[in-house]
Each structure stands twice: as structure tokens, then as C-alpha cells.
VEXFI-197252 format. One record per residue (C-alpha): chain; residue in three letters; x, z, y; residue number from 1. Coordinates in steps of 0.001 Angstrom, whole numbers. Layout:
<recs>
   chain   resn      east        up     north   resi
       A    ALA         X         Z         Y    NUM
...
</recs>
This chain:
<recs>
   chain   resn      east        up     north   resi
       A    MET     10038     -4203     16139      1
       A    GLY      8491     -3406     13223      2
       A    LEU      4868     -4441     12174      3
       A    ARG      1881     -2012     14119      4
       A    ILE     -1048      -251     12306      5
       A    ASN     -3725     -3251     13417      6
       A    ASP      -800     -5818     13327      7
       A    ILE     -2157     -9523     11430      8
       A    ALA      -493     -8591      8478      9
       A    PRO      2042    -11778      8283     10
       A    ASN      1468    -14830      6207     11
       A    PHE      4189    -16008      3110     12
       A    THR      3590    -18822       561     13
       A    ALA      6640    -17413     -2145     14
       A    ALA      6842    -17558     -5533     15
       A    SER      5643    -15238     -7966     16
       A    THR      5241    -13822    -11864     17
       A    GLU      1271    -15059    -10848     18
       A    GLY      3061    -18362    -10069     19
       A    GLU      3290    -19974     -6331     20
       A    ILE      1096    -17518     -3481     21
       A    ASN       -70    -17441      -242     22
       A    PHE      -798    -14191       849     23
       A    HIS     -3708    -13980      2944     24
       A    ASP     -5770    -16520       446     25
       A    TRP     -4732    -14117     -2753     26
       A    ILE     -5563    -11007      -758     27
       A    GLY     -8923    -12686      -743     28
       A    ASP    -12215    -10242       261     29
       A    GLY    -11153     -6690      -262     30
       A    TYR     -8051     -4650       571     31
       A    ALA     -4551     -4996      -600     32
       A    ILE     -1789     -3348     -1404     33
       A    LEU      2443     -4420      -760     34
       A    PHE      4758     -2840     -1270     35
       A    SER      8605     -2997     -2273     36
       A    HIS     11275     -1776     -3419     37
       A    PRO     15104     -2416     -3930     38
       A    LYS     16641     -3920     -7967     39
       A    ASP     14287     -4629    -11125     40
       A    PHE     16089     -2104    -14352     41
       A    THR     16929       756    -11710     42
       A    PRO     15734      3869    -13322     43
       A    VAL     13172      5559    -10154     44
       A    CYS     11325      1616    -10008     45
       A    THR     10591      1536    -13320     46
       A    THR      8549      4623    -13288     47
       A    GLU      6707      3448     -9879     48
       A    PHE      5336       478    -11550     49
       A    GLY      5387      2215    -14468     50
       A    ALA      2476      4396    -12485     51
       A    VAL       702       841    -10593     52
       A    ALA       421       166    -13943     53
       A    GLN      -887      3110    -15023     54
       A    LEU     -3799      3278    -11912     55
       A    ALA     -4707      -236    -13377     56
       A    ASP     -8664       627    -12891     57
       A    GLU     -8104      2925     -9691     58
       A    TRP     -6967      -229     -7375     59
       A    ALA    -10111     -1968     -9349     60
       A    ALA    -12960        85     -8666     61
       A    ARG    -11783       114     -5277     62
       A    ASN    -11754     -3556     -4700     63
       A    THR     -7866     -3463     -4222     64
       A    LYS     -4524     -5363     -5390     65
       A    VAL      -999     -4275     -5769     66
       A    ILE      1695     -6583     -4974     67
       A    GLY      5181     -5906     -5613     68
       A    VAL      7869     -6647     -3405     69
       A    SER     12235     -7744     -4717     70
       A    VAL     15313     -9420     -4280     71
       A    ASP     15461    -10623     -7734     72
       A    SER     14338    -13598     -9403     73
       A    VAL     10865    -14153    -10714     74
       A    GLU     12541    -14162    -14435     75
       A    GLU     14738    -11455    -13865     76
       A    HIS     10787     -9902    -13164     77
       A    VAL      9270    -11601    -16164     78
       A    LYS     11717     -9082    -18572     79
       A    TRP     11606     -5922    -16584     80
       A    LYS      7954     -6158    -16687     81
       A    ALA      8777     -5984    -21274     82
       A    ASP     10267     -2138    -19862     83
       A    ILE      8169      -990    -17380     84
       A    SER      4681     -1637    -19608     85
       A    SER      6839      -147    -22746     86
       A    PHE      7761      3083    -20544     87
       A    ALA      4518      3120    -19318     88
       A    GLY      1898      2246    -21991     89
       A    ALA       -47       -74    -19890     90
       A    PRO       822     -3483    -19006     91
       A    ALA      2091     -4492    -15905     92
       A    ASN      -848     -6690    -14368     93
       A    PHE      -285     -7409    -11623     94
       A    PRO      3063     -9668     -9177     95
       A    ILE      6167     -9214     -8524     96
       A    ILE      7454    -11313     -5742     97
       A    ASP     10598    -13685     -5971     98
       A    ASP     11958    -13289     -2565     99
       A    THR     16079    -13360     -2863    100
       A    SER     15365    -15507       329    101
       A    LEU     15139    -12017      1899    102
       A    THR     12074    -14004      3579    103
       A    VAL     10059    -11125      3199    104
       A    SER     11720     -8797      3297    105
       A    LYS     12822     -9407      7158    106
       A    LEU      9213    -10867      7546    107
       A    TYR      8051     -7089      6913    108
       A    ASP     10907     -5778      8109    109
       A    MET     11826     -4272      4308    110
       A    LEU     15231     -4053      5342    111
       A    PRO     16685       157      6023    112
       A    ALA     18750      -629      9084    113
       A    ASP     22181      -438      6980    114
       A    ALA     21427     -3420      4974    115
       A    TYR     24001     -5969      3979    116
       A    MET     23758     -8864      1568    117
       A    PRO     27349     -8920      -527    118
       A    ASP     27864    -11644     -3729    119
       A    GLY     26556     -9583     -6538    120
       A    ARG     23375     -7431     -5241    121
       A    THR     22849     -3673     -6266    122
       A    ALA     19470     -1586     -5816    123
       A    ALA     22679      1370     -3464    124
       A    ASP     23721     -1490      -550    125
       A    SER     21591     -4221      -356    126
       A    ALA     17558     -3412     -1267    127
       A    SER     14844     -3199       715    128
       A    VAL     13647       356       842    129
       A    ARG     10403      1411      -810    130
       A    THR      8036       588      2106    131
       A    VAL      3949       439      1234    132
       A    PHE      1234     -1423      3253    133
       A    ILE     -2620     -1388      3590    134
       A    VAL     -4032     -4553      4431    135
       A    GLY     -7277     -4706      4886    136
       A    PRO     -9466     -7291      4278    137
       A    ASP     -9974     -9376      7981    138
       A    LYS     -5404     -8942      7344    139
       A    LYS     -4979     -6181      9374    140
       A    VAL     -2075     -3439      8602    141
       A    ARG     -4047      -890      7519    142
       A    LEU     -1217      2079      6960    143
       A    THR      2348      1718      6439    144
       A    MET      4552      4668      4585    145
       A    SER      8109      4292      4347    146
       A    TYR     11115      5898      2052    147
       A    PRO     14400      5986      1524    148
       A    MET     15665      4487     -1656    149
       A    SER     16546      8097     -3228    150
       A    VAL     12172      8887     -3601    151
       A    GLY     10573      8188     -5446    152
       A    ARG      6849      7023     -3545    153
       A    ASN      4127      8964     -5133    154
       A    PHE       780      7012     -5937    155
       A    ALA     -1838      9444     -5870    156
       A    GLU     -1204     10344     -2297    157
       A    ILE     -1300      6233     -1759    158
       A    LEU     -4886      5911     -3663    159
       A    ARG     -5938      8900     -1963    160
       A    ALA     -4809      7534      1885    161
       A    LEU     -6284      4011       241    162
       A    ASP     -9954      6085      -184    163
       A    ALA     -9239      7386      3145    164
       A    VAL     -9115      4231      4105    165
       A    ARG    -11587      2799      2969    166
       A    ALA    -13425      5732      4470    167
       A    THR    -13226      5757      7451    168
       A    ASP    -12703      1284      8617    169
       A    GLY    -15280       220     10913    170
       A    VAL    -17214      3784     11108    171
       A    PRO    -16557      6309     13028    172
       A    ILE    -14707      9016     11063    173
       A    ALA    -11949     10304     10692    174
       A    THR    -10671     12195      7461    175
       A    PRO     -9223     15854      8074    176
       A    ALA     -5328     17346      6475    177
       A    ASN     -5662     16870      2843    178
       A    TRP     -8732     14305      2145    179
       A    VAL    -10142     13461     -1196    180
       A    PRO    -13187     11913     -1115    181
       A    GLY    -16137     14487     -1451    182
       A    GLN    -15407     16067      1122    183
       A    ASP    -16311     16524      5073    184
       A    VAL    -14766     14803      7167    185
       A    ILE    -14432     14573     10969    186
       A    VAL    -16904     13051     13546    187
       A    ALA    -15151      9930     15778    188
       A    LEU    -14015     11415     19612    189
       A    SER    -16193      8313     20937    190
       A    LEU    -19450      9753     19494    191
       A    SER    -21316     12742     21031    192
       A    THR    -22492     15548     18805    193
       A    GLU    -26235     14337     19275    194
       A    ASP    -25596     10834     18564    195
       A    ALA    -23336     12291     16043    196
       A    LYS    -26575     13900     15220    197
       A    ALA    -29143     11112     15366    198
       A    LYS    -26368      8918     12278    199
       A    PHE    -25080     11048     10543    200
       A    GLY    -28145     14784     10530    201
       A    ASP    -26504     17732     10176    202
       A    VAL    -23694     18350     11747    203
       A    ASP    -20994     21199     11914    204
       A    VAL    -19018     22241     15505    205
       A    LYS    -16007     23962     14481    206
       A    LEU    -14166     23427     17630    207
       A    PRO    -15622     21378     21132    208
       A    TYR    -14195     18375     19749    209
       A    LEU    -13845     19168     16103    210
       A    ARG    -16935     18530     13839    211
       A    THR    -17209     18069     11130    212
       A    ILE    -20409     16613      9028    213
       A    LYS    -21088     15393      5072    214
       A    ALA    -19109     12172      4207    215
       A    PRO    -21448      9171      4343    216
       A    ASN    -22067      6905      1446    217
</recs>
């Protein structure tokens, strides 16, 4: 069975481009995004890691660390980072995990159903799918996304989802479809309208079960 929302994100120790890391220790007291990719020196992955590099200030502003994982070695990752930085026009200053053993890919159930591991692995036949995990400061899985190898990820959506996770974490609110920071949020069904007014102020009752408020600071 794959990881579910609110499961503790499995801990691991692995080599990376920033040395050996213990995942839970590396996360620290903030949020983390773990994302896999099929293989180094492949076109879609280069555009994706470039997008992550370009968003460095956005991750930092949200107290969020990002870390990649691939079935290639640290040596290959280091070489590939030069291509990523050249393409993106921004340094790829985040660690990439060496998962040649497939330990992390299997621990996080990142492999496609028909994966197999021949000699001379290729992105087409052996590598992890494009999976994203947002992990909270308590080391619980807050959100997962999985994409097929042919579809590049939208990191603007991942950033938006991170904002929504952070906005609702530990607060009795939810975000509506297509929500972005600054827009109204939904009062959780666990809170009565009167209690919501006492807690948040004005409540807009659109339907008995759909009530919105200004997003709390």
C-alpha cells in the first residue's frame, strides 16, 4: 500500500549532492518537498529541476526545503546540475539523493506498476515516476501528486498547493477550488457558524454547508 495523507513520511539515510543526509533531521522544523524524477540528463527532468531552481526564493520564504531523488549516482547528479543551472539561469542549490539502490523509490512507492531494472537503466523502462510529497514539520505527509513520465510537473501548482497546505495546517478552514493566497477560505464543517463568527469575524453563508471567511493571517 502506498503512503497516505497523515502517514509519517518514512525516514531514511542516503548519500546526496550535499553529503549524507538523514531525511527527518534534514527537514528540521519546517516543511519539505521530496520529488522524484526518472533519470539525470533527460529533457523533461532538466526543465523541472530548472523550475525548482528558479523558485529558490519562494521556497525559502515559505520555510520549505526541496530535495530531489533519482536512480542515478551523486557523481552523475553533480555533473547534471551544471546543465540544470545553465538551462534555468539559476543555481540548482538543493540536494539530489543518490538512489541507485532504489531504497527511497521503493520506500515511497515511486515506481510505476510495470517497472523493471535491467542493466543499463533508461528513463523509459526503469526509473521512478514523477512523484511529489509535501511533508510537514511533524514529518507527516500532507500532500502527494504523481505524474506519468511523459508529463512535466507544474511547479506553480505545487507552490500553490504548498500555500494551501500551510494556510490550513492546524486551522479549521479549507481552501476552495483554484484558491490562491489572498482569496477567501472555507469554514470547516466541524465549526458552527456562531463559533466561526466568534473565531474569525464575518462569515458569508453561501449555503448551509458552504461558508466563507477572509483568510486568517
